[in-house]
All heavy atoms as an XYZ file, in Angstrom:
659
protein
N     -74.249    -23.300      1.803
C     -73.097    -23.250      0.924
C     -72.153    -24.402      1.282
O     -71.892    -24.662      2.442
C     -72.402    -21.910      1.077
C     -71.118    -21.816      0.284
S     -70.427    -20.155      0.320
C     -70.851    -19.688     -1.323
N     -71.649    -25.076      0.266
C     -70.743    -26.210      0.461
C     -69.315    -25.697      0.601
O     -68.822    -24.952     -0.228
C     -70.846    -27.141     -0.743
C     -70.132    -28.432     -0.548
N     -68.781    -28.549     -0.742
C     -70.574    -29.637     -0.161
C     -68.426    -29.792     -0.494
N     -69.488    -30.462     -0.147
N     -68.668    -26.093      1.662
C     -67.291    -25.681      1.918
C     -66.335    -26.793      1.527
O     -66.521    -27.941      1.928
C     -67.143    -25.351      3.399
C     -65.910    -24.577      3.680
C     -65.903    -24.119      5.123
N     -64.579    -24.404      5.604
C     -64.286    -24.837      6.801
N     -65.229    -25.020      7.671
N     -63.066    -25.068      7.140
N     -65.325    -26.490      0.768
C     -64.340    -27.491      0.339
C     -63.197    -27.561      1.339
O     -62.743    -26.551      1.840
C     -63.793    -27.166     -1.034
C     -64.834    -27.308     -2.097
C     -64.174    -27.200     -3.449
N     -65.168    -27.378     -4.475
C     -65.307    -28.488     -5.183
N     -64.506    -29.499     -4.985
N     -66.224    -28.573     -6.104
N     -62.754    -28.767      1.587
C     -61.618    -28.989      2.463
C     -60.380    -29.177      1.593
O     -60.425    -29.943      0.638
C     -61.841    -30.245      3.327
O     -63.055    -30.087      4.031
C     -60.704    -30.466      4.279
N     -59.288    -28.487      1.882
C     -58.087    -28.672      1.064
C     -57.537    -30.094      1.208
O     -57.666    -30.721      2.257
C     -57.107    -27.642      1.617
C     -57.643    -27.213      2.922
C     -59.104    -27.535      2.951
N     -56.943    -30.584      0.136
C     -56.354    -31.919      0.128
C     -54.874    -31.783     -0.161
O     -54.466    -31.023     -1.036
C     -57.012    -32.797     -0.959
C     -56.297    -34.119     -1.081
C     -58.485    -33.003     -0.655
N     -54.069    -32.506      0.588
C     -52.633    -32.544      0.353
C     -52.237    -33.992      0.137
O     -52.688    -34.880      0.856
C     -51.856    -32.036      1.568
C     -51.922    -30.557      1.778
C     -51.058    -30.163      2.962
O     -49.839    -30.000      2.773
O     -51.619    -30.042      4.055
N     -51.406    -34.237     -0.856
C     -50.836    -35.561     -1.071
C     -49.376    -35.485     -0.675
O     -48.617    -34.695     -1.221
C     -50.963    -35.983     -2.538
C     -52.377    -36.100     -3.081
C     -52.339    -36.397     -4.566
C     -53.149    -37.166     -2.341
N     -48.989    -36.274      0.295
C     -47.610    -36.295      0.767
C     -47.037    -37.685      0.543
O     -47.703    -38.684      0.797
C     -47.554    -35.935      2.251
C     -48.178    -34.591      2.637
C     -48.227    -34.436      4.139
C     -47.419    -33.449      2.008
N     -45.813    -37.748      0.097
C     -45.152    -39.019     -0.162
C     -43.889    -39.109      0.678
O     -43.179    -38.130      0.833
C     -44.800    -39.133     -1.654
C     -45.993    -39.003     -2.546
C     -46.376    -37.771     -3.034
C     -46.748    -40.107     -2.876
C     -47.478    -37.632     -3.854
C     -47.855    -39.998     -3.693
C     -48.221    -38.751     -4.178
N     -43.615    -40.288      1.199
C     -42.412    -40.488      1.982
C     -42.583    -40.070      3.427
O     -43.682    -39.772      3.884
N     -41.484    -40.048      4.174
C     -41.545    -39.717      5.598
C     -42.111    -38.311      5.831
O     -41.866    -37.396      5.063
C     -40.092    -39.793      6.052
C     -39.392    -40.592      5.013
C     -40.136    -40.360      3.732
N     -42.858    -38.193      6.902
C     -43.491    -36.913      7.217
C     -43.816    -36.895      8.705
O     -44.125    -37.925      9.297
C     -44.766    -36.771      6.395
S     -45.659    -35.261      6.698
N     -43.771    -35.722      9.307
C     -44.077    -35.629     10.728
C     -45.561    -35.369     10.994
O     -45.970    -35.245     12.136
C     -43.220    -34.541     11.384
C     -43.469    -33.165     10.817
O     -44.138    -33.050      9.768
O     -42.980    -32.190     11.405
N     -46.358    -35.307      9.953
C     -47.792    -35.069     10.109
C     -48.552    -36.383     10.118
O     -48.165    -37.340      9.455
C     -48.295    -34.187      8.975
C     -47.628    -32.812      9.056
C     -47.959    -31.923      7.915
N     -49.386    -31.692      7.838
C     -49.969    -31.148      6.788
N     -49.255    -30.781      5.753
N     -51.269    -30.967      6.771
N     -49.644    -36.426     10.858
C     -50.468    -37.624     10.915
C     -51.537    -37.544      9.821
O     -52.285    -36.570      9.761
C     -51.132    -37.744     12.285
C     -51.933    -39.006     12.424
C     -52.512    -39.158     13.788
C     -53.392    -40.378     13.711
N     -53.785    -40.976     14.865
N     -51.599    -38.550      8.945
C     -52.565    -38.497      7.859
C     -53.999    -38.745      8.343
O     -54.221    -39.448      9.327
C     -52.127    -39.624      6.927
C     -51.445    -40.595      7.828
C     -50.786    -39.752      8.904
N     -54.944    -38.167      7.643
C     -56.357    -38.476      7.882
C     -56.687    -39.784      7.192
O     -57.402    -40.623      7.724
C     -57.256    -37.336      7.361
C     -56.978    -36.061      8.156
C     -58.728    -37.720      7.455
C     -57.610    -34.829      7.575
N     -56.144    -39.958      5.987
C     -56.334    -41.177      5.202
C     -54.966    -41.717      4.840
O     -54.101    -40.977      4.376
C     -57.143    -40.885      3.922
C     -57.199    -42.109      3.038
C     -58.536    -40.396      4.259
N     -54.780    -43.009      5.044
C     -53.529    -43.678      4.695
C     -53.891    -44.847      3.794
O     -54.651    -45.736      4.198
C     -52.829    -44.159      5.969
C     -51.476    -44.782      5.695
O     -50.952    -44.642      4.576
O     -50.935    -45.418      6.611
N     -53.395    -44.828      2.563
C     -53.714    -45.891      1.614
C     -52.436    -46.615      1.226
O     -51.407    -45.982      0.994
C     -54.391    -45.298      0.381
C     -55.714    -44.649      0.716
S     -56.470    -43.728     -0.632
C     -56.670    -44.958     -1.867
N     -52.521    -47.938      1.166
C     -51.366    -48.716      0.737
C     -51.814    -49.731     -0.304
O     -52.953    -50.220     -0.277
C     -50.687    -49.399      1.924
O     -51.570    -50.275      2.565
N     -50.895    -50.014     -1.217
C     -51.166    -50.939     -2.308
C     -49.849    -51.322     -2.956
O     -48.826    -50.684     -2.709
C     -52.092    -50.296     -3.344
C     -51.477    -49.086     -4.033
S     -52.666    -47.977     -4.773
C     -53.041    -46.922     -3.379
N     -49.880    -52.361     -3.781
C     -48.695    -52.752     -4.531
C     -48.401    -51.681     -5.576
O     -49.298    -50.949     -6.012
C     -48.926    -54.091     -5.227
C     -49.031    -55.252     -4.264
C     -49.207    -56.547     -5.011
C     -49.259    -57.704     -4.010
N     -49.454    -58.985     -4.705
N     -47.163    -51.609     -5.997
C     -46.744    -50.603     -6.976
C     -47.541    -50.729     -8.273
O     -47.948    -49.725     -8.862
C     -45.249    -50.719     -7.253
N     -47.764    -51.943     -8.740
C     -48.515    -52.131     -9.984
C     -49.944    -51.629     -9.844
O     -50.490    -51.018    -10.761
C     -48.517    -53.610    -10.412
C     -49.262    -53.860    -11.708
C     -48.710    -53.093    -12.920
O     -47.513    -52.778    -12.957
O     -49.510    -52.799    -13.829
N     -50.555    -51.834     -8.677
C     -51.905    -51.317     -8.437
C     -51.883    -49.794     -8.441
O     -52.764    -49.155     -9.038
C     -52.460    -51.843     -7.096
O     -52.473    -53.269     -7.131
C     -53.862    -51.338     -6.831
N     -50.882    -49.186     -7.810
C     -50.768    -47.729     -7.797
C     -50.599    -47.198     -9.215
O     -51.227    -46.204     -9.594
C     -49.602    -47.296     -6.917
N     -49.778    -47.857    -10.008
C     -49.562    -47.447    -11.399
C     -50.884    -47.479    -12.167
O     -51.244    -46.507    -12.840
C     -48.524    -48.368    -12.040
C     -48.313    -48.148    -13.497
N     -47.803    -46.982    -14.009
C     -48.553    -48.960    -14.557
C     -47.739    -47.077    -15.334
N     -48.194    -48.265    -15.677
N     -51.613    -48.573    -12.051
C     -52.906    -48.700    -12.729
C     -53.911    -47.677    -12.194
O     -54.704    -47.122    -12.945
C     -53.460    -50.121    -12.581
C     -52.637    -51.180    -13.287
C     -52.585    -50.971    -14.783
O     -53.586    -50.706    -15.426
N     -51.391    -51.069    -15.359
N     -53.850    -47.411    -10.889
C     -54.737    -46.419    -10.284
C     -54.507    -45.051    -10.904
O     -55.436    -44.363    -11.317
C     -54.525    -46.367     -8.766
C     -55.328    -45.296     -8.085
C     -56.661    -45.500     -7.780
C     -54.757    -44.074     -7.764
C     -57.410    -44.508     -7.161
C     -55.494    -43.074     -7.148
C     -56.825    -43.301     -6.842
N     -53.245    -44.619    -10.995
C     -52.942    -43.299    -11.534
C     -53.200    -43.214    -13.023
O     -53.362    -42.122    -13.566
C     -51.526    -42.876    -11.181
C     -51.400    -42.550     -9.731
C     -50.659    -43.212     -8.804
C     -52.071    -41.503     -9.023
N     -50.831    -42.640     -7.574
C     -51.689    -41.580     -7.669
C     -52.960    -40.497     -9.401
C     -52.163    -40.700     -6.705
C     -53.436    -39.620     -8.440
C     -53.036    -39.722     -7.110
N     -53.275    -44.360    -13.705
C     -53.687    -44.367    -15.109
C     -55.208    -44.291    -15.234
O     -55.737    -44.205    -16.336
C     -53.173    -45.628    -15.813
C     -51.679    -45.677    -16.104
C     -51.288    -47.041    -16.637
C     -51.263    -44.571    -17.067
N     -55.906    -44.336    -14.101
C     -57.367    -44.264    -14.113
C     -58.029    -45.593    -14.421
O     -59.201    -45.649    -14.777
N     -57.282    -46.682    -14.241
C     -57.791    -48.006    -14.592
C     -58.244    -48.828    -13.386
O     -58.609    -49.984    -13.546
C     -56.723    -48.780    -15.362
C     -56.378    -48.123    -16.693
C     -55.332    -48.915    -17.425
C     -55.002    -48.270    -18.758
N     -54.005    -49.043    -19.509
N     -58.194    -48.265    -12.194
C     -58.597    -48.994    -10.987
C     -59.807    -48.293    -10.379
O     -59.775    -47.091    -10.126
C     -57.445    -49.046     -9.953
C     -57.915    -49.639     -8.636
C     -56.280    -49.848    -10.499
N     -60.855    -49.051    -10.173
C     -62.034    -48.542     -9.490
C     -61.739    -48.578     -7.996
O     -61.528    -49.659     -7.424
C     -63.245    -49.404     -9.839
C     -64.497    -48.955     -9.134
O     -64.583    -48.998     -7.910
N     -65.471    -48.532     -9.914
N     -61.703    -47.410     -7.365
C     -61.312    -47.326     -5.960
C     -62.229    -48.131     -5.060
O     -61.760    -48.881     -4.202
C     -61.267    -45.868     -5.504
C     -60.868    -45.643     -4.038
C     -59.477    -46.188     -3.754
C     -60.941    -44.160     -3.696
N     -63.525    -48.020     -5.248
C     -64.474    -48.741     -4.387
C     -64.276    -50.243     -4.525
O     -64.208    -50.962     -3.527
C     -65.925    -48.328     -4.704
C     -66.908    -49.161     -3.898
C     -66.135    -46.848     -4.442
N     -64.138    -50.727     -5.752
C     -63.936    -52.162     -5.976
C     -62.611    -52.627     -5.373
O     -62.540    -53.695     -4.756
C     -63.991    -52.479     -7.470
N     -61.552    -51.826     -5.541
C     -60.236    -52.194     -5.007
C     -60.248    -52.224     -3.483
O     -59.634    -53.100     -2.869
C     -59.173    -51.231     -5.516
N     -60.954    -51.288     -2.860
C     -61.082    -51.293     -1.399
C     -61.859    -52.522     -0.935
O     -61.492    -53.160      0.054
C     -61.779    -50.019     -0.919
C     -60.964    -48.730     -1.023
C     -61.860    -47.518     -0.819
C     -59.826    -48.728     -0.023
N     -62.909    -52.855     -1.662
C     -63.731    -54.020     -1.306
C     -62.941    -55.312     -1.425
O     -63.031    -56.182     -0.560
C     -64.980    -54.083     -2.215
O     -65.707    -52.863     -2.068
C     -65.875    -55.245     -1.844
N     -62.145    -55.436     -2.494
C     -61.350    -56.649     -2.714
C     -60.089    -56.703     -1.859
O     -59.448    -57.737     -1.769
C     -60.933    -56.734     -4.178
C     -62.030    -57.198     -5.085
C     -61.482    -57.483     -6.478
N     -62.224    -56.650     -7.398
C     -61.715    -55.675     -8.145
N     -60.436    -55.418     -8.126
N     -62.474    -54.958     -8.930
N     -59.708    -55.569     -1.281
C     -58.486    -55.535     -0.492
C     -57.244    -55.285     -1.329
O     -56.127    -55.361     -0.823
N     -57.421    -54.958     -2.601
C     -56.291    -54.620     -3.463
C     -55.653    -53.324     -2.986
O     -54.445    -53.133     -3.083
C     -56.762    -54.468     -4.925
O     -57.501    -55.625     -5.284
C     -55.603    -54.318     -5.869
N     -56.494    -52.415     -2.501
C     -56.046    -51.196     -1.845
C     -56.534    -51.263     -0.408
O     -57.705    -51.537     -0.164
C     -56.595    -49.927     -2.532
C     -56.057    -49.823     -3.952
C     -56.241    -48.682     -1.723
C     -56.628    -48.654     -4.747
N     -55.632    -51.051      0.528
C     -55.986    -51.054      1.943
C     -55.950    -49.611      2.421
O     -54.948    -48.920      2.236
C     -55.012    -51.930      2.760
C     -55.343    -51.864      4.245
C     -55.041    -53.367      2.256
N     -57.052    -49.170      2.987
C     -57.141    -47.785      3.435
C     -57.429    -47.737      4.923
O     -58.214    -48.535      5.442
C     -58.227    -47.052      2.665
N     -56.790    -46.805      5.576
C     -57.052    -46.534      6.987
C     -57.541    -45.105      7.079
O     -56.905    -44.198      6.536
C     -55.782    -46.712      7.816
C     -55.254    -48.128      7.822
C     -53.960    -48.210      8.593
C     -53.387    -49.613      8.502
N     -52.078    -49.700      9.114
N     -58.650    -44.919      7.731
C     -59.213    -43.588      7.868
C     -60.701    -43.616      7.602
O     -61.260    -44.646      7.217
N     -61.357    -42.493      7.801
C     -62.806    -42.441      7.618
C     -63.195    -42.601      6.142
O     -62.639    -41.927      5.269
C     -63.190    -41.059      8.149
C     -61.932    -40.267      8.156
C     -60.793    -41.235      8.251
N     -64.122    -43.507      5.879
C     -64.573    -43.796      4.512
C     -65.043    -42.529      3.782
O     -64.680    -42.331      2.626
C     -65.678    -44.879      4.516
C     -65.120    -46.200      5.077
C     -66.268    -45.083      3.128
C     -64.021    -46.822      4.253
N     -65.838    -41.648      4.413
C     -66.245    -40.438      3.680
C     -65.049    -39.606      3.198
O     -65.073    -39.061      2.092
C     -67.085    -39.658      4.695
C     -67.606    -40.700      5.631
C     -66.496    -41.720      5.719
N     -64.002    -39.531      3.991
C     -62.809    -38.783      3.574
C     -62.127    -39.461      2.397
O     -61.611    -38.792      1.493
C     -61.823    -38.650      4.729
O     -62.359    -37.847      5.745
N     -62.121    -40.779      2.402
C     -61.518    -41.526      1.296
C     -62.292    -41.257      0.010
O     -61.709    -40.987     -1.036
C     -61.479    -43.039      1.620
C     -60.535    -43.291      2.792
C     -61.066    -43.847      0.398
C     -60.648    -44.669      3.407
N     -63.608    -41.286      0.077
C     -64.432    -41.084     -1.107
C     -64.336    -39.644     -1.618
O     -64.442    -39.405     -2.809
C     -65.887    -41.453     -0.835
C     -66.107    -42.895     -0.389
S     -65.128    -44.191     -1.196
C     -65.456    -44.002     -2.893
N     -64.092    -38.693     -0.734
C     -63.947    -37.293     -1.146
C     -62.677    -37.073     -1.968
O     -62.557    -36.079     -2.660
C     -63.920    -36.372      0.074
C     -65.265    -36.171      0.717
C     -65.133    -35.240      1.912
C     -66.441    -35.131      2.664
N     -66.302    -34.284      3.862
N     -61.738    -38.004     -1.881
C     -60.502    -37.859     -2.632
C     -60.712    -37.988     -4.141
O     -60.010    -37.358     -4.924
C     -59.482    -38.914     -2.199
C     -58.857    -38.756     -0.835
C     -57.999    -39.969     -0.508
C     -58.017    -37.496     -0.782
N     -61.667    -38.805     -4.547
C     -61.825    -39.100     -5.972
C     -61.976    -37.868     -6.861
O     -61.221    -37.721     -7.824
C     -62.990    -40.072     -6.191
C     -62.632    -41.516     -5.912
C     -63.850    -42.405     -6.098
C     -61.508    -41.980     -6.804
N     -62.912    -36.972     -6.595
C     -63.025    -35.820     -7.497
C     -61.800    -34.906     -7.456
O     -61.485    -34.244     -8.441
C     -64.254    -35.069     -7.002
C     -64.860    -35.870     -5.915
C     -63.937    -36.991     -5.578
N     -61.106    -34.907     -6.351
C     -59.945    -34.031     -6.203
C     -58.746    -34.570     -6.989
O     -57.998    -33.804     -7.593
C     -59.592    -33.873     -4.711
C     -58.331    -33.054     -4.531
C     -60.748    -33.247     -3.954
N     -58.565    -35.884     -7.004
C     -57.385    -36.451     -7.657
C     -57.620    -36.802     -9.121
O     -56.664    -37.084     -9.831
C     -56.853    -37.692     -6.907
C     -57.887    -38.803     -6.882
C     -56.400    -37.323     -5.525
C     -57.371    -40.094     -6.306
N     -58.863    -36.738     -9.591
C     -59.155    -37.088    -10.983
C     -58.284    -36.323    -11.978
O     -57.799    -36.919    -12.945
C     -60.651    -36.902    -11.283
O     -61.390    -37.776    -10.416
C     -60.979    -37.242    -12.715
N     -58.022    -35.017    -11.800
C     -57.136    -34.324    -12.755
C     -55.733    -34.936    -12.830
O     -55.067    -34.830    -13.865
C     -57.081    -32.897    -12.221
C     -58.344    -32.734    -11.451
C     -58.609    -34.089    -10.843
N     -55.295    -35.596    -11.790
C     -53.955    -36.213    -11.801
C     -53.891    -37.382    -12.777
O     -52.802    -37.731    -13.244
C     -53.574    -36.682    -10.398
N     -55.025    -37.972    -13.114
C     -55.034    -39.062    -14.089
C     -54.495    -38.584    -15.434
O     -53.851    -39.343    -16.147
C     -56.435    -39.632    -14.278
C     -57.021    -40.325    -13.070
C     -58.396    -40.401    -12.919
C     -56.232    -40.907    -12.091
C     -58.966    -41.046    -11.823
C     -56.787    -41.534    -10.998
C     -58.149    -41.612    -10.865
O     -58.706    -42.242     -9.792
N     -54.746    -37.341    -15.794
C     -54.239    -36.796    -17.050
C     -52.767    -36.423    -16.924
O     -52.018    -36.473    -17.900
C     -55.058    -35.578    -17.471
C     -56.456    -35.923    -17.892
C     -57.228    -34.696    -18.296
C     -58.658    -35.077    -18.655
N     -59.471    -33.911    -18.960
N     -52.344    -36.050    -15.738
C     -50.965    -35.626    -15.514
C     -50.005    -36.806    -15.467
O     -48.854    -36.697    -15.913
C     -50.867    -34.850    -14.200
C     -51.613    -33.542    -14.207
S     -51.801    -32.762    -12.579
C     -50.213    -32.963    -11.831
N     -50.444    -37.926    -14.927
C     -49.555    -39.071    -14.700
C     -48.863    -39.554    -15.974
O     -47.624    -39.713    -15.976
C     -50.328    -40.193    -14.011
C     -49.498    -41.391    -13.653
C     -48.472    -41.305    -12.723
C     -49.735    -42.624    -14.240
C     -47.705    -42.415    -12.384
C     -48.982    -43.739    -13.909
C     -47.967    -43.638    -12.992
O     -47.216    -44.731    -12.658
N     -49.581    -39.790    -17.090
C     -48.864    -40.221    -18.305
C     -47.829    -39.204    -18.778
O     -46.767    -39.587    -19.274
C     -49.988    -40.387    -19.338
C     -51.213    -40.619    -18.530
C     -51.028    -39.810    -17.277
N     -48.123    -37.919    -18.602
C     -47.167    -36.891    -18.993
C     -45.911    -36.943    -18.117
O     -44.797    -36.763    -18.609
C     -47.805    -35.501    -18.934
C     -48.863    -35.279    -19.987
C     -48.341    -35.495    -21.399
O     -47.231    -35.010    -21.721
O     -49.044    -36.168    -22.177
N     -46.099    -37.181    -16.847
C     -44.953    -37.308    -15.934
C     -44.100    -38.501    -16.329
O     -42.865    -38.426    -16.359
C     -45.428    -37.420    -14.465
C     -46.060    -36.098    -14.026
C     -44.275    -37.817    -13.544
C     -46.813    -36.169    -12.715
N     -44.752    -39.613    -16.667
C     -44.011    -40.799    -17.112
C     -43.186    -40.475    -18.363
O     -42.020    -40.853    -18.456
C     -44.969    -41.957    -17.400
C     -45.631    -42.606    -16.188
C     -46.663    -43.630    -16.635
C     -44.600    -43.265    -15.284
N     -43.812    -39.775    -19.316
C     -43.104    -39.419    -20.550
C     -41.905    -38.528    -20.256
O     -40.833    -38.715    -20.827
C     -44.057    -38.731    -21.524
C     -45.078    -39.674    -22.113
C     -46.093    -38.932    -22.970
C     -47.220    -39.878    -23.351
N     -48.343    -39.160    -23.974
N     -42.073    -37.550    -19.366
C     -40.983    -36.650    -19.016
C     -39.814    -37.396    -18.386
O     -38.664    -36.980    -18.500
C     -41.472    -35.566    -18.055
C     -42.404    -34.562    -18.683
C     -43.029    -33.631    -17.652
O     -42.686    -33.642    -16.482
N     -43.975    -32.824    -18.108
N     -40.107    -38.492    -17.715
C     -39.058    -39.275    -17.062
C     -38.496    -40.354    -17.988
O     -37.744    -41.216    -17.540
C     -39.615    -39.900    -15.778
C     -39.949    -38.864    -14.715
C     -40.332    -39.528    -13.415
C     -40.480    -38.525    -12.329
N     -39.216    -38.013    -11.809
N     -38.904    -40.338    -19.255
C     -38.424    -41.332    -20.205
C     -39.107    -42.679    -20.055
O     -38.595    -43.698    -20.500
N     -40.272    -42.680    -19.417
C     -41.006    -43.924    -19.193
C     -42.344    -43.931    -19.922
O     -43.311    -44.532    -19.489
C     -41.240    -44.105    -17.677
C     -39.983    -44.172    -16.825
C     -40.328    -44.100    -15.342
C     -39.206    -45.443    -17.129
N     -42.396    -43.245    -21.054
C     -43.632    -43.124    -21.812
C     -44.240    -44.459    -22.203
O     -45.443    -44.578    -22.341
N     -43.393    -45.471    -22.364
C     -43.898    -46.804    -22.730
C     -44.803    -47.390    -21.628
O     -45.573    -48.308    -21.894
C     -42.738    -47.756    -23.017
C     -41.845    -47.995    -21.837
N     -40.928    -47.055    -21.392
C     -41.745    -49.057    -21.002
C     -40.289    -47.533    -20.331
N     -40.761    -48.746    -20.067
N     -44.734    -46.841    -20.416
C     -45.581    -47.327    -19.320
C     -46.906    -46.578    -19.238
O     -47.740    -46.895    -18.406
C     -44.854    -47.170    -17.984
C     -43.557    -47.959    -17.815
C     -42.891    -47.602    -16.505
C     -43.834    -49.452    -17.895
N     -47.099    -45.602    -20.103
C     -48.271    -44.728    -20.011
C     -49.540    -45.293    -20.630
O     -50.544    -44.611    -20.675
C     -47.944    -43.372    -20.636
N     -49.525    -46.512    -21.082
C     -50.754    -47.058    -21.682
C     -51.239    -48.287    -20.955
O     -50.606    -48.842    -20.146
C     -50.528    -47.378    -23.150
O     -49.478    -48.294    -23.311
């Protein structure tokens, strides 16, 4: 039986040590959350810099995919709908 590990996304200062730490420019993050950035390609090119075990990084993709649909809605709620495309 396959056991799922819970995933938490934390933003800003925190007293916990992350398993995976990803950094990128704001525009790359915006495109990522719109579902327009291929994570593997961005990691290879250095557009996204990740620290942590590669298998853990790759496990994030299926977990965060639903957020791609949520992100444009969040932008619209904040009056930034013009950025959702």
